[in-house]
C-alpha positions as CSV (number, residue, x, y, z in Angstrom):
1,M,0.0,0.0,0.0
2,I,1.0,3.6,-0.7
3,S,1.7,5.8,2.3
4,P,-0.9,8.5,2.9
5,A,-0.2,11.9,1.3
6,A,-2.0,14.5,-0.7
7,G,-3.4,13.0,-3.9
8,I,-3.8,9.5,-2.4
9,L,-7.2,7.8,-2.3
10,L,-8.4,5.9,0.8
11,I,-10.6,3.1,-0.3
12,A,-12.8,1.8,2.5
13,D,-12.4,-1.9,3.3
14,P,-15.5,-3.8,2.2
15,F,-16.3,-4.7,5.8
16,L,-15.8,-1.2,7.3
17,K,-19.0,-0.7,9.4
18,D,-18.7,3.1,10.2
19,P,-21.8,4.6,8.5
20,N,-19.9,7.7,7.7
21,F,-17.3,5.7,5.6
22,M,-18.9,2.5,4.5
23,R,-17.9,1.8,0.9
24,T,-16.4,5.3,0.5
25,V,-13.4,6.7,-1.3
26,I,-11.7,9.7,0.2
27,L,-9.2,11.9,-1.5
28,I,-6.5,13.0,0.9
29,C,-5.9,16.7,0.5
30,E,-3.3,17.0,3.3
31,H,-1.4,14.6,5.5
32,R,0.9,16.0,8.2
33,Q,2.2,14.8,11.5
34,K,-0.5,16.8,13.3
35,G,-3.3,15.2,11.2
36,S,-4.9,14.6,7.9
37,F,-8.0,15.7,6.0
38,G,-9.8,14.9,2.8
39,F,-13.2,14.6,1.1
40,V,-15.5,11.6,0.5
41,L,-15.9,11.5,-3.2
42,N,-18.8,9.1,-3.7
43,K,-21.6,10.2,-1.4
44,Q,-23.9,12.7,-2.9
45,F,-25.5,15.0,-0.3
46,E,-29.3,15.3,-0.3
47,Q,-29.3,19.0,-1.0
48,T,-27.9,20.9,-4.0
49,L,-25.7,24.0,-3.9
50,D,-28.6,26.4,-4.5
51,E,-30.4,24.9,-1.5
52,L,-27.4,25.3,0.8
53,M,-26.1,28.7,-0.2
54,T,-27.8,32.0,-1.2
55,G,-26.9,33.5,-4.5
56,F,-27.0,30.2,-6.5
57,D,-30.7,30.2,-7.4
58,G,-31.3,28.2,-10.6
59,F,-28.1,26.3,-10.2
60,P,-29.0,22.9,-8.7
61,I,-25.3,21.7,-8.6
62,P,-24.7,18.5,-6.8
63,V,-23.0,18.7,-3.4
64,Y,-21.1,15.8,-1.9
65,Y,-20.8,14.7,1.7
66,G,-17.1,15.5,2.3
67,G,-17.2,13.9,5.8
68,P,-18.7,14.4,9.3
69,V,-16.4,17.3,10.3
70,Q,-17.7,20.9,10.2
71,M,-20.9,20.1,8.3
72,D,-21.6,23.9,8.2
73,T,-18.8,24.5,5.6
74,I,-18.6,24.2,1.8
75,H,-15.4,23.2,0.1
76,F,-14.6,22.6,-3.5
77,L,-12.1,20.8,-5.8
78,H,-11.5,22.0,-9.3
79,Q,-9.4,22.0,-12.4
80,Y,-9.3,25.8,-12.9
81,P,-6.1,27.1,-11.4
82,E,-5.8,30.3,-13.6
83,Q,-9.5,31.2,-13.3
84,V,-9.8,30.4,-9.6
85,P,-6.6,31.6,-8.0
86,G,-5.5,30.8,-4.5
87,G,-6.2,27.0,-4.6
88,M,-3.9,24.5,-3.2
89,E,-2.7,21.9,-5.7
90,I,-3.5,18.4,-4.3
91,M,-2.1,16.5,-7.3
92,K,-1.2,17.5,-10.9
93,G,-4.1,19.5,-12.2
94,V,-6.4,19.2,-9.2
95,Y,-6.9,22.0,-6.7
96,W,-8.6,22.4,-3.4
97,G,-10.3,25.8,-2.7
98,G,-9.3,29.2,-4.0
99,N,-11.1,32.4,-4.6
100,F,-14.8,31.5,-4.1
101,E,-16.1,34.8,-5.5
102,K,-14.4,34.1,-8.8
103,L,-15.8,30.6,-8.9
104,S,-19.3,31.9,-8.0
105,K,-19.1,34.3,-11.0
106,M,-18.0,31.5,-13.2
107,V,-21.0,29.4,-12.1
108,K,-23.5,32.2,-12.6
109,N,-22.0,33.1,-16.0
110,Q,-21.9,29.4,-17.0
111,E,-18.2,29.7,-17.7
112,L,-17.1,26.4,-16.5
113,D,-17.5,22.7,-17.1
114,F,-19.3,21.3,-14.1
115,S,-17.5,18.0,-14.6
116,K,-14.3,19.8,-13.5
117,V,-15.7,21.1,-10.2
118,R,-16.9,19.2,-7.1
119,F,-18.6,20.8,-4.1
120,F,-18.5,19.2,-0.6
121,I,-20.2,19.9,2.6
122,G,-18.0,19.1,5.6
123,Y,-14.8,17.1,5.4
124,S,-13.1,14.0,6.8
125,G,-10.4,14.6,9.3
126,W,-7.9,12.6,11.4
127,S,-5.9,13.7,14.4
128,D,-2.2,13.0,14.9
129,G,-1.6,9.2,14.3
130,Q,-5.3,8.3,13.9
131,L,-5.1,7.6,10.1
132,D,-1.9,5.6,10.5
133,T,-3.7,3.5,13.2
134,E,-6.7,2.9,10.9
135,L,-4.3,1.9,8.0
136,K,-2.6,-0.6,10.3
137,E,-6.0,-2.0,11.3
138,K,-6.6,-2.5,7.5
139,S,-9.7,-0.2,7.5
140,W,-8.4,1.5,4.3
141,L,-6.6,0.5,1.1
142,T,-4.5,3.2,-0.6
143,V,-3.9,4.0,-4.3
144,S,-2.8,7.1,-6.2
145,A,-5.8,9.3,-7.3
146,T,-6.6,10.0,-10.9
147,R,-8.7,13.0,-12.2
148,N,-11.1,10.4,-13.7
149,L,-11.8,9.0,-10.2
150,I,-12.0,12.3,-8.4
151,F,-14.4,13.8,-11.0
152,H,-16.1,10.6,-11.9
153,P,-19.4,11.1,-13.8
154,Q,-21.1,8.3,-11.8
155,P,-20.2,8.8,-8.1
156,D,-21.9,5.5,-7.1
157,D,-19.2,3.7,-9.1
158,I,-16.2,5.3,-7.6
159,W,-15.6,2.7,-4.9
160,K,-15.8,-0.2,-7.4
161,D,-13.7,1.7,-10.0
162,S,-11.1,2.6,-7.3
163,L,-10.7,-1.1,-6.5
164,K,-10.4,-1.9,-10.2
165,H,-7.7,0.8,-10.4
166,L,-5.9,-0.9,-7.5
167,G,-6.0,-4.1,-9.5
168,G,-5.0,-7.6,-8.8
169,D,-6.8,-9.5,-6.0
170,Y,-8.4,-6.3,-4.8
171,E,-10.8,-6.3,-7.8
172,M,-12.5,-9.3,-6.2
173,M,-13.6,-7.1,-3.3
174,I,-16.1,-5.5,-5.5
175,N,-18.4,-8.5,-5.0
176,F,-17.9,-8.9,-1.2
177,P,-21.1,-8.4,0.8
178,T,-21.2,-5.6,3.3
179,D,-21.8,-8.1,6.0
180,P,-19.9,-11.4,5.5
181,L,-22.4,-13.2,7.9
182,L,-25.1,-12.6,5.2
183,N,-23.2,-14.5,2.6
């Protein structure tokens, strides 16, 4: 397995029972000694951007559940570094955050490809050593992220496609039941 770092995906073990992370894929945006954070890529939130924020009327853009931490915050990943300055490059061509006012104008003027932007409510976070412990417990598999997985057109397929990307015997996990006792 690859060590955690920005641009690495955490793929939930098929038997992980935590309801926040069952069959999820998380993009790590930052991994430091003091802790780590990232966003769940494959759980669409029940409300759209126009329902969560004022000023986006008429733009029912999907929002994803980034994780259980600070559910009162909106974050975004994008592929527009020149048009949305101030973002942090997570991996080649993928940025977290930046000038939200510029992005808002681009949304309202329909100047962007929505397949190159993802909005998240909340985030996933780990304190010092917590993620390393979870990796030792085999709660997560790791693989390098790709833009195709991060901005996947079918979020429900990201977990399966991430296992396929990992390859080898991991691909068999796609068919594992969520509860092995039900098999």
